[in-house]
C-alpha positions in Angstrom: 98.1 166.5 84.8 96.5 165.1 81.6 94.0 167.4 80.0 91.8 166.8 77.0 92.7 169.2 74.2 89.5 171.2 74.5 89.5 171.5 78.3 92.8 173.0 79.5 92.0 175.0 82.6 88.6 173.9 83.9 87.3 171.3 86.2 84.1 169.3 87.1 82.4 167.4 89.8 79.7 164.7 90.1 78.5 166.3 93.3 75.2 168.2 93.0 75.7 172.0 93.3 72.6 173.5 94.9 71.5 177.1 94.0 72.7 178.2 97.5 76.3 177.1 96.8 78.6 180.1 96.8 80.9 180.9 93.8 83.9 180.2 96.0 82.8 176.7 96.8 82.0 176.0 93.1 85.5 177.2 92.1 87.1 174.8 94.6 85.9 171.8 92.7 88.5 170.0 90.6 88.4 168.4 87.2 86.8 164.9 87.0 89.4 162.2 86.7 88.9 160.0 83.7 90.2 156.5 83.5 90.0 154.3 80.5 89.7 150.5 80.7 90.0 148.4 77.5 90.5 144.8 76.5 88.8 141.5 75.8 86.8 139.0 77.9 88.8 139.3 81.1 88.4 143.1 81.0 84.7 142.5 80.5 84.9 140.3 83.6 83.1 136.9 84.1 83.1 136.8 88.0 79.5 136.4 89.2 78.4 138.4 92.2 77.3 135.1 93.8 81.0 134.4 94.4 81.5 137.5 96.6 81.2 135.5 99.9 84.3 133.5 99.0 86.3 136.7 99.3 85.5 136.9 103.0 86.8 133.4 103.7 90.4 134.6 103.8 91.6 137.0 106.4 93.8 138.6 103.7 90.9 139.5 101.4 88.0 139.9 103.9 88.7 143.7 104.1 88.3 143.9 100.4 84.8 142.4 100.7 83.9 145.1 103.2 84.8 147.7 100.7 82.6 146.0 98.1 79.5 145.9 100.2 77.4 148.4 102.0 76.1 148.2 105.6 73.2 146.1 104.4 75.4 143.6 102.7 74.5 144.7 99.2 77.0 145.6 96.5 78.3 149.1 97.2 77.1 151.9 94.9 79.8 154.6 94.6 78.8 158.1 95.4 81.7 159.7 93.5 82.5 157.3 90.7 80.6 157.0 87.4 81.1 154.5 84.6 80.2 154.2 80.9 80.7 150.7 79.5 80.5 149.9 75.7 80.3 146.2 74.8 78.4 143.8 72.7 78.6 140.9 70.3 79.7 141.4 66.7 78.2 144.7 65.5 75.4 144.6 68.1 77.0 147.0 70.6 75.5 149.1 73.3 76.2 151.1 76.4 75.5 150.8 80.1 76.2 153.7 82.4 75.5 155.1 85.8 77.1 155.2 89.2 79.7 152.5 89.7 78.5 149.3 91.4 78.6 145.6 90.6 77.1 144.4 87.4 79.4 146.2 85.0 81.2 142.9 84.1 80.3 140.9 81.0 76.8 141.6 79.8 74.7 139.7 77.4 72.6 142.8 77.1 74.9 145.9 77.2 72.3 148.1 78.9 71.4 145.7 81.7 73.2 144.5 84.9 75.0 141.3 84.0 75.4 140.0 87.5 79.2 140.0 87.1 82.2 142.1 87.8 85.5 142.7 86.1 88.4 144.7 87.5 86.5 148.0 87.2 84.6 147.5 90.4 87.4 147.5 93.0 89.6 149.7 90.8 86.9 152.5 91.1 86.3 151.9 94.8 89.9 152.1 95.8 90.6 155.1 93.5 87.7 156.8 95.1 89.2 156.2 98.6 92.5 157.7 97.5 91.6 160.8 95.6 89.2 163.7 96.3 88.2 164.4 92.7 85.1 162.7 91.2 85.9 159.8 88.9 84.6 158.7 85.5 85.5 155.2 84.2 85.1 154.6 80.5 85.3 150.9 79.8 85.3 149.3 76.3 85.7 145.5 76.2 84.7 142.7 73.9 85.3 138.9 74.3 87.6 137.1 71.9 89.5 140.1 70.5 93.1 140.3 69.4 95.7 143.1 69.4 97.3 141.9 66.1 94.0 142.6 64.3 90.9 143.8 66.2 92.6 146.4 68.4 95.4 147.1 65.9 96.4 150.8 66.1 97.4 153.0 63.1 101.2 152.9 63.7 101.2 149.1 63.4 100.1 149.4 59.8 97.6 147.2 58.0 97.5 143.6 59.2 99.3 141.2 56.9 97.3 138.0 56.4 98.8 134.8 57.8 99.1 131.6 55.8 96.0 130.3 57.4 94.1 133.5 56.4 95.3 133.0 52.8 94.4 129.3 52.8 90.8 130.1 53.9 90.5 133.1 51.6 89.9 135.6 54.5 89.8 139.2 53.5 91.0 140.9 56.7 91.6 144.4 55.5 88.1 145.8 56.0 88.0 145.4 59.8 91.7 145.9 60.5 91.7 147.9 63.8 87.9 148.0 64.0 87.8 147.7 67.8 90.5 150.3 68.2 88.3 152.7 66.4 85.2 151.7 68.3 87.1 152.2 71.5 88.3 155.7 70.6 84.9 156.7 69.2 83.2 155.8 72.4 85.8 157.6 74.6 85.2 160.8 72.6 81.4 160.2 72.6 81.4 160.1 76.4 83.8 163.1 76.8 81.8 165.2 74.4 78.8 165.0 76.7 79.8 163.9 80.2 76.6 165.3 81.7 74.7 162.4 80.0 76.6 159.9 82.2 77.2 162.2 85.2 74.1 164.4 85.5 75.7 167.0 87.8 78.7 167.6 85.5 79.6 171.2 85.0 81.4 171.8 81.7 83.1 174.9 83.1 85.2 172.7 85.3 86.3 170.1 82.7 88.1 166.8 83.1 91.5 165.2 83.1 92.3 161.9 81.3 94.4 160.4 84.1 95.1 156.8 83.1 94.6 153.8 80.9 94.4 150.1 81.8 94.9 147.4 79.1 93.8 143.9 79.9 93.9 141.6 76.8 96.0 138.9 75.3 94.4 135.5 75.4 93.5 135.5 71.7 97.1 136.5 70.7 98.6 134.0 73.1 96.8 131.0 71.5 97.3 132.1 67.8 99.9 130.0 66.0 99.2 131.5 62.6 100.3 135.0 63.6 102.9 133.8 66.1 104.4 130.6 64.6 106.0 128.1 66.9 109.8 128.3 66.6 112.3 125.4 66.6 113.1 124.1 70.0 116.7 125.4 69.9 115.6 129.0 69.0 116.4 131.7 71.5 113.9 134.1 70.0 110.5 134.9 71.6 107.9 134.0 69.0 105.6 136.7 70.5 108.0 139.5 70.0 105.7 141.2 67.5 103.1 141.6 70.2 105.6 143.8 72.2 106.0 146.1 69.2 102.3 146.3 68.4 101.5 147.0 72.1 104.1 149.8 72.1 102.5 151.3 69.0 99.1 151.0 70.7 100.3 153.0 73.7 101.9 155.7 71.6 98.8 155.9 69.3 96.2 156.1 72.1 98.2 158.8 73.8 98.4 160.7 70.6 94.7 160.3 69.7 93.7 161.5 73.2 96.3 164.2 73.3 97.8 162.8 76.5 101.6 162.3 75.8 102.5 161.1 79.3 99.2 159.4 80.3 99.8 156.6 82.9 99.3 153.3 81.2 99.0 149.9 83.0 99.4 146.5 81.2 97.5 143.7 82.9 99.7 140.8 81.9 97.7 137.6 81.2 98.0 135.3 84.3 95.7 132.2 83.6 97.4 129.3 85.3 99.1 131.3 88.1 102.7 132.2 88.5 104.3 128.7 89.1 106.5 128.0 86.0 105.8 124.2 86.2 102.0 124.9 85.9 102.2 127.3 82.9 103.3 126.1 79.5 106.3 127.6 77.9 104.3 129.4 75.2 102.3 131.1 78.0 105.5 132.2 79.8 106.9 133.6 76.5 103.8 135.6 75.9 103.9 137.1 79.3 107.4 138.3 78.8 106.4 139.9 75.4 103.3 141.5 76.9 105.2 143.1 79.8 108.2 144.2 77.7 107.0 147.7 76.8 107.0 148.7 80.5 110.8 148.4 80.4 111.3 150.5 77.3 113.2 153.7 78.1 110.6 155.9 76.5 107.9 154.5 78.8 110.0 154.5 82.0 107.9 155.9 84.9 104.6 156.1 83.0 103.9 152.5 81.9 103.7 149.6 84.3 103.0 145.9 83.9 101.1 143.9 86.5 101.3 140.1 86.4 97.8 139.0 87.1 98.9 135.4 87.6 99.6 136.4 91.2 95.9 136.6 91.8 95.1 133.1 90.3 93.2 131.0 92.9 95.1 127.7 93.1 92.7 125.8 95.4 89.8 126.5 93.0 92.0 125.6 90.0 92.9 122.3 91.6 89.2 121.4 92.0 88.5 122.7 88.5 91.1 120.3 87.2 89.2 117.4 88.7 86.0 118.5 86.9 88.0 118.6 83.7 88.9 115.0 84.3 85.2 114.2 84.7 84.5 115.9 81.4 87.1 113.9 79.7 85.8 110.7 81.2 82.3 111.4 79.8 83.8 112.2 76.3 85.8 108.9 76.3 82.9 106.8 77.4 80.7 108.3 74.7 83.2 107.9 72.0 84.5 104.4 72.9 81.4 102.8 74.4 78.1 104.6 73.7 78.9 105.4 70.0 79.9 101.7 69.5 76.8 100.3 71.1 78.5 98.9 74.1 76.8 101.1 76.7 73.6 103.1 76.9 73.6 106.8 77.7 71.9 106.0 81.1 74.8 103.6 81.9 77.3 106.1 80.8 75.9 108.8 83.1 75.9 106.4 86.0 79.5 105.5 85.3 80.4 109.2 85.1 78.6 110.0 88.3 80.4 107.2 90.1 83.7 108.4 88.8 83.0 112.0 89.9 82.0 110.9 93.4 85.3 109.0 93.8 87.3 112.0 92.6 85.6 115.1 94.1 84.6 115.4 97.7 81.4 117.2 98.8 83.6 119.8 100.4 85.4 120.4 97.2 82.2 120.7 95.2 80.8 123.2 97.8 84.0 125.3 97.6 83.9 125.4 93.8 80.3 126.5 93.9 81.1 129.2 96.4 84.2 130.6 94.6 84.1 129.8 90.9 81.6 130.7 88.2 83.3 130.3 84.9 86.2 128.5 83.0 89.9 128.7 83.6 90.5 131.1 80.8 88.2 133.5 82.6 90.2 133.1 85.8 87.5 130.6 86.9 85.0 133.5 87.2 86.3 134.1 90.7 85.3 137.5 92.2 88.2 137.2 94.6 90.7 137.2 91.7 89.1 140.2 90.0 88.8 142.1 93.2 92.5 141.7 93.8 93.3 142.7 90.2 91.2 145.9 90.5 92.8 146.9 93.8 96.3 146.3 92.3 95.5 148.4 89.3 94.4 151.2 91.5 97.5 151.1 93.7 99.8 151.1 90.7 97.8 153.8 88.9 98.2 156.1 92.0 102.0 155.6 91.9 102.2 156.4 88.2 100.0 159.5 88.7 102.4 160.8 91.3 105.4 160.3 89.0 
């Protein structure tokens, strides 16, 4: 078990203990299990609750939807799982907390239900089904953040500016690892006063830091300044540095939380799915580099990589591709016709509408509205995808905890 340094032999519960409860019953309660979720926009989660019904369309995923809703069809509110979520934009950060339910995905106002989910929702629900102890999820996630700079941990040293940084005169030293420190600060802030988040917490019973899930990577994957493109005949992986920095991150977070064997899951970026012909080579290289630490001897048995491309929704992606064609058509007409005075804006919109009608059927438009709510780099904002991710994270975490 993985205990915080100040709480070695005590436990807690989120169940209310009434005055009539006997000392024996109170002593039976176990430490609250703490799970930390961190990363960038896809850990935030951009899947709108409005896409939940799409989960029920498939016999394979319909049972997941039943777990996500109560008897009245509303989003389930967990009885035994609590969450604290730190997020924001720039330096304007805030916290939302309470019993786990939907709405703890990306938030424009950190303190208010954002109407979205990330992987935290089904992760918490399935963990709750599997273990008896109460659960506390501490989630810290911000959109557009990198590992090479924003989440850079101490053992990786100070970020060395790329040529592009130097060209633009960027002074990057001041905020090197800024979000790593914010993450740690919030974790410790919550653990120092768990009762604030979980009102029935009893400090005499304590907690266990039981696992960590890392879901980040898009900003590193698309950065050619930090990870320069190599010659076509090179056998090196240009993202190899990411593997090293992520390994340092795992070591550092375990050290800073005094949890040397804490189970750690890497959610490997999966935008585009798993089919090699549909994912560009750079993306495939990045996935290999991101998953690599799970194969290191020092991490064997306590670090696992989950390829989230397996949860990519191909039918929705195909329809999304057609909408991208419509978008390009509008851009081309504006640039080549409207801007040159050969077509009015009204004529352009009529032409675009006709093009869209010939390309996208009403059934496809309806399916997209039912299942997608965001862009491809956010897994189309598909709740089915994020529900499958959270469930897989829970199943893998349980295996790591047993080891």
